[in-house]
C-alpha positions as CSV (number, residue, x, y, z in Angstrom):
1,M,105.1,82.0,142.7
2,A,107.9,81.8,140.2
3,V,105.7,79.6,137.9
4,K,102.8,82.0,138.2
5,L,105.0,85.0,137.3
6,S,106.4,83.1,134.4
7,N,102.9,82.2,133.2
8,T,101.8,85.9,133.5
9,R,104.8,87.1,131.6
10,S,104.2,84.5,128.8
11,Y,100.6,85.5,128.6
12,N,101.4,89.2,128.4
13,T,104.0,88.5,125.7
14,V,101.5,86.7,123.6
15,M,98.7,89.2,124.1
16,D,100.9,92.1,123.4
17,G,101.8,90.6,120.0
18,L,98.4,89.4,119.1
19,W,96.4,92.5,120.2
20,R,97.7,95.2,122.6
21,D,100.9,96.0,120.6
22,H,99.6,94.7,117.3
23,P,102.4,95.4,114.7
24,I,100.1,97.0,112.2
25,S,97.2,98.6,114.0
26,S,99.1,99.7,117.1
27,M,102.7,100.4,115.8
28,V,101.8,100.8,112.1
29,L,104.7,98.6,110.9
30,G,104.8,96.4,107.8
31,I,102.3,98.6,106.0
32,C,104.0,98.4,102.5
33,S,103.7,94.6,102.3
34,A,100.3,94.6,103.9
35,L,99.0,96.9,101.1
36,A,100.9,95.2,98.3
37,V,100.2,91.5,98.7
38,S,96.7,91.5,100.3
39,N,94.9,91.4,97.0
40,K,94.6,87.6,97.2
41,V,94.3,85.3,100.2
42,E,97.0,82.9,98.9
43,N,99.5,85.7,98.6
44,A,98.7,87.0,102.1
45,L,99.1,83.5,103.6
46,A,102.4,83.0,101.8
47,M,103.8,86.4,102.9
48,G,102.5,85.7,106.5
49,A,104.1,82.3,106.6
50,G,107.4,83.8,105.4
51,V,107.4,86.5,108.0
52,I,106.5,84.1,110.8
53,F,109.5,81.9,109.7
54,V,111.9,84.8,109.6
55,L,110.6,86.2,112.9
56,L,111.0,82.8,114.6
57,A,114.5,82.2,113.2
58,T,115.7,85.7,114.0
59,G,114.2,85.5,117.5
60,I,116.0,82.2,118.3
61,I,119.4,83.3,116.9
62,V,119.4,86.8,118.4
63,S,118.1,85.7,121.9
64,V,120.5,82.8,122.1
65,L,123.5,85.0,121.1
66,R,122.3,88.1,122.9
67,K,125.1,88.1,125.4
68,L,127.7,87.6,122.7
69,I,126.6,90.3,120.3
70,P,128.6,93.5,120.8
71,R,126.3,96.4,121.2
72,R,128.0,98.5,118.5
73,V,127.4,95.9,115.8
74,R,123.9,94.6,116.9
75,I,122.0,96.3,114.0
76,I,124.3,94.7,111.3
77,T,123.9,91.4,113.1
78,Y,120.2,91.7,112.9
79,M,120.4,92.5,109.2
80,V,122.7,89.6,108.3
81,T,120.4,87.2,110.3
82,I,117.2,88.5,108.7
83,A,118.7,88.5,105.2
84,S,119.9,85.0,105.5
85,F,116.5,83.6,106.4
86,T,114.7,85.9,103.9
87,I,116.8,84.3,101.1
88,I,115.6,80.9,102.3
89,V,112.0,82.0,102.1
90,D,112.5,83.6,98.7
91,R,114.3,80.5,97.2
92,Y,111.7,78.2,98.7
93,L,108.8,80.0,97.1
94,D,110.6,80.3,93.8
95,A,111.3,76.5,93.8
96,F,107.9,75.2,95.0
97,Y,105.4,78.0,94.5
98,P,106.6,80.0,91.5
99,E,103.2,81.4,90.7
100,I,102.8,82.8,94.2
101,R,106.4,84.0,94.1
102,E,105.7,85.9,90.9
103,A,102.5,87.3,92.2
104,I,104.2,88.6,95.4
105,G,107.0,90.0,93.3
106,P,109.8,91.7,95.1
107,Y,108.0,91.8,98.4
108,A,109.2,88.2,99.4
109,G,112.8,89.4,99.2
110,L,111.9,92.6,100.9
111,I,111.0,90.8,104.1
112,I,114.5,91.8,105.1
113,T,113.2,95.5,105.3
114,N,110.1,94.6,107.2
115,C,110.2,96.9,110.2
116,I,108.3,94.4,112.3
117,I,111.3,92.0,112.3
118,M,114.0,94.5,112.9
119,G,111.8,96.2,115.6
120,R,111.2,93.0,117.5
121,A,114.9,92.1,117.3
122,E,115.9,95.4,118.8
123,A,113.1,95.8,121.3
124,F,112.6,92.2,122.5
125,Y,114.9,89.4,121.2
126,I,118.1,91.1,122.3
127,Q,116.8,91.5,125.8
128,N,114.9,88.2,126.4
129,N,115.5,84.4,126.5
130,P,114.7,82.1,123.6
131,F,111.4,80.9,125.0
132,Q,109.9,84.4,125.4
133,S,111.4,85.4,122.0
134,I,109.6,82.4,120.3
135,L,106.3,83.4,121.9
136,D,106.8,87.0,120.8
137,A,107.7,85.9,117.3
138,L,104.7,83.7,117.0
139,A,102.3,86.3,118.4
140,N,103.6,89.1,116.1
141,G,103.7,86.8,113.1
142,V,100.2,85.4,113.6
143,S,98.8,88.9,114.1
144,Y,100.5,90.2,110.9
145,T,99.2,87.1,109.1
146,Y,95.6,87.4,110.2
147,T,95.6,91.1,109.3
148,L,96.8,90.4,105.8
149,T,94.4,87.5,105.4
150,S,91.5,89.5,106.6
151,M,92.2,92.3,104.2
152,A,92.8,89.8,101.4
153,L,89.4,88.1,102.0
154,I,87.6,91.4,101.5
155,R,89.7,92.5,98.5
156,E,89.7,89.2,96.7
157,L,86.0,88.6,97.3
158,L,85.0,92.0,96.0
159,G,87.7,92.4,93.4
160,F,87.6,89.0,91.8
161,G,84.5,87.3,93.3
162,T,86.6,84.5,94.6
163,V,88.4,83.2,97.7
164,L,91.5,81.1,97.2
165,G,90.5,80.8,93.5
166,F,87.1,79.4,94.3
167,R,84.2,81.5,93.0
168,I,82.0,82.7,95.8
169,M,80.0,85.6,94.3
170,P,77.2,84.8,91.9
171,E,78.0,84.8,88.1
172,G,76.3,88.1,87.6
173,F,78.5,89.9,90.1
174,T,80.4,92.8,88.7
175,P,84.0,92.8,90.3
176,W,85.0,96.0,92.1
177,V,88.2,96.6,90.2
178,V,89.3,99.3,92.6
179,M,89.6,96.6,95.4
180,V,92.6,95.0,93.7
181,M,94.3,98.3,93.1
182,A,96.2,100.6,95.5
183,P,93.1,102.7,96.5
184,G,91.2,99.6,97.5
185,A,94.1,98.5,99.7
186,F,94.3,101.8,101.4
187,F,90.5,101.8,102.0
188,V,90.5,98.3,103.5
189,L,93.5,99.1,105.7
190,A,91.9,102.3,106.9
191,V,88.7,100.5,107.9
192,F,90.8,97.8,109.7
193,L,92.8,100.5,111.6
194,W,89.6,102.3,112.5
195,V,87.8,99.2,113.8
196,T,90.8,97.8,115.7
197,R,91.7,101.1,117.3
198,T,88.1,101.7,118.3
199,M,87.9,98.2,119.8
200,A,91.1,98.7,121.7
201,R,90.1,102.3,122.7
202,V,93.4,103.6,121.3
203,E,93.3,107.1,120.0
204,P,95.2,107.6,116.7
205,E,98.2,110.0,116.9
């Protein structure tokens, strides 16, 4: 019975992060970076990987130390933890993938302000064990990444005619410049929210 309950809880944790409580479509978090770095697939993948790493590291640290963190300083603890791992991501990209780091611009460093990470730390990691926190971090990180990547596929394909730098559209294709600009990002995000909320039968507020 205990094993069954544990499996059910783990399943719910994963499904909540991947779909039912999707960080972008359900909670509308992480919108700024989703709009800013989803013009190319490689940028979206890099940002997604960075967020997954910071989510995992924060989830492990906060959940392991949850009984030792005084309630009155928990927010600053989250911030210091997130900032430390964000710096690692930023320096790693700068050292090994400088072109992607330059394309992402300040948004790699601004992972520290990503509401998804702070929200999960406060709502989940501080209240759950490391195993459940790791599952939650992976689920939310993957859902954030597949959202950015889906948007980037559409925007890069229509805006540049390429995917990951490889030309997909025929030579005569005229790029939709608007797709690599802010209006294109808002349009693609709006379509994504419309489709996912309709599929989940969740009425927008």
